[in-house]
C-alpha positions, 0 to 999 in steps of 0.5 A: 500500500504505497502512500499518495506522494510528490516529488519531495516526499520521495514517493509515488501514487498506488492503489490498494482495492478492497475485495470481497472475501471471507469464510463459510457459514455453518448452515447445513453442511458438515465438516470432514476434516482439518488439515495444519501447517505452521510456517516456519516450522522451526523456531528458537525459544520465544519465536513465533510461527504462524499456524494456518488451518484448512477445514474441508466438508460437504454443503455450507460448512463452517471453516472457523477452527480453535487453537491449541498448543502442547506447549508454548501459547497460540492466539485466536488467529494461529500465532504460535509463540514457543515456549523456552527450552534447554533442548530441541522440543517438539510442540503439537498445534492442533486446530479444532472445528467449532462446527464439529468439535470431534474433528481437528487437525495437528501440526508439529513445530520444532523449538530450538534452545536458541533460534538460528533465524533471528532475522526471519518472521513468518508471513501468512495470507489469509482471511485476516483478523475476525473484525476485518470480515474477510480479506484476500491477498494481504500479507501479515506478520505479528509485531511486539510493541512495548512501553519504552524500556519496559519488559512487561508492558507489551503486546504482540499484535497479530495480522499486521500488514507487510508493505514494501510501498510505505515506511512505518509501523501504523497500529489501530487503537482499540476504541468503541468496538472498532476491533483494533487490538492495541491497548497499551498507553504508549507515550505521545511524541510532542512539539512545544508541549503539544501531541504530534498527530499525522495525516497520511494518504493512501490511494484508497484513503487516508489514516489519521492518529497520534504518533507515539513512541515504543520499543518494536520487535519482529522476530529477532530484530528489536529497535527502542524508542520507535515512533509509531503512528496509532490510527484512531477514528477521531475527526481528523482536520479538515486538511487532512479529510480533504486530501481523500482521494478521488474514489477514496474511502475517507478514514480507513484507519478508524477501524479493522473492517475499514483497514482490512488489518490490525495494522501496517508495517512499511518496509519500503524503499526510503528511511521515513515517511516524509523526510526533508519536506516535512522538515522545512515546509510542512507547516505551509502546506495547503492540502494539495498533491504538490504541498500536502498537510502531513504532521499537525501539533494538537492541542485539544480539538485544535490541529495545526500543520507543522514541521517536524524533524526527521527523528520524530517522523514515523520511520521504516523500522527496519532502519533502526534495527542493530543489525540487518537494517539495509532492506528486507526480503519477502520470500514465498518458496511455493507458488500459487496455482490457478484458482488461488489457495485458502492460505499462503506462507512465506518470510519476511526476512530483514537485511540484504546480504547480512546473512546466509539466508538473505544474499542477493544472489537468490534474485537474478536481477537488480533493478535501480530506482530513483530516489527523488523526482517524479519517478522516485521509487519506480522501475520501467516496464515496457508492454507492447512496445510502450514504456511506463516508467511510473511502475513498481513493486508493492506487497501491499497492493492485494493485486496486479493493477496495470494499464486500463481495459481499453489498453489491454483489451481484457474485459472488466467484471462489469458488475456493480460494487467494489468488484466492477473494475477488475479484470474478468478475461473471456478465456481465463487465464490470460497470460501477460508479458512484460519487461522490466528495468531499473532507471536513474533519477533522469529517467534513463533505463539503468542496469538489466532488462528482463521479462516477467510474465503473470496471468490474469483469472476472472476476478469474480471467479476467484472472489467466489472461490472462498480462497484468500491467496490469489496469483491471477487476481488483477485489474486496471491501475486506474479505470480510464488512465491515460485519457483526459485529465487522468493520471498516467498508467503504470504497472503496480505489481502487487502481492501476486507477483510476489508469490513463488519469488524472492523479492528484495526492496533495498533502502535508500543510501544503505550499502548493500554487499553482492551487487558491486562496488559502492552498491546501495539502495534503493532498489528492487530485486528478484 
């Protein structure tokens, strides 16, 4: 989910469409089996593993389960936290059907005395937290936050979306039955004694809430006193809400149902979410794309746009880790076939070229992207002889969004509602081949070019399958893009592009070994 941005913010616009999803009900069907898998299957003492359950049956059966473990603990969403052990220990994870408690499935997780993969966090793609009401193609991890300096005032928040298209940790505060998990009272960031708040605009809406400070841990990586945004349903200032993009849903951070996750961890190409613009020009914003209002100081209900030092801006948390802090690798070692799958498992691996498990040799090519200018963070995608220099890789987009149906010739689904602008090819799956290449800050091609091929299936059939992971879910980048006053067309290579690949996101100005002398981010590699 990349934020709507401008040249100085070093970001560019993207999209994140809502989609129908969810699990089956329990009226009249029967449950015949439950299968369980956990990723990773080996963790160190105190480590976490994301477990998933697939329920089979006949008729309209319920896919809901309850979780239990023979040691350690496991959350209602299947996040297993390992006990502390002195020797290798096998822990049995059990998922039991809520419709028929006599039917269950198990999987084993091996717990080692100490973690040998401290830079690895398990990713799961599933129907999301219960309060979301069903999601598709969202990659989730668990994030632990603590009151700074405390080892007891802590919470582990599951189903936090992994987003390579933005920067910063953002969590939904539990309030007014909005489904949020965060209940900690984290200390606020202030300027001149007034609370610091943020308005961040994404292509599907905006999020609003205070900036607080927390100690953050993901897998075995930790950072202290990290500025974090707490998303709340509080009324945002007019100069924030007026930035809601055309067709946007308004405040999407006010509830888990609207946001589709308990939070978002932005592990994108840049160090923080605003940069020099907010240091010098934030107070003189006017709420337009060229001068957005991002940070505010608030006294009571009165909020005023403000400048803010980069040290108080919400950062990419990876940059604050002691090691493994120059980027991330998202690994889905298995593919998702035609028609999708109930779940998909992968890994969020921190660092590039810093450990044996994140060597850049796992990627075939490196695609450099500029860190400033109109094409900041973007690569060049060529399709049918036409180049689209504002294309990008973004795990936070839940589909493959590209061009317009008038340019691709692919039929739209054409029904009313959220699914109207997805692709529904007449003879699916339809294969698309493009060529990707990096570029410099002047828009000149840079580095190797390579073909990439993906498929497009009928989106309505996918949504009706009750699956949550789809490799061929696609739609237009913007309906009608490239015509009239609409924005230029591009390719948004969302989460489906990540399945079956190793995809690296290297952070701006962070040195990386394995790609030549003086190599540094930003770049993508896969």
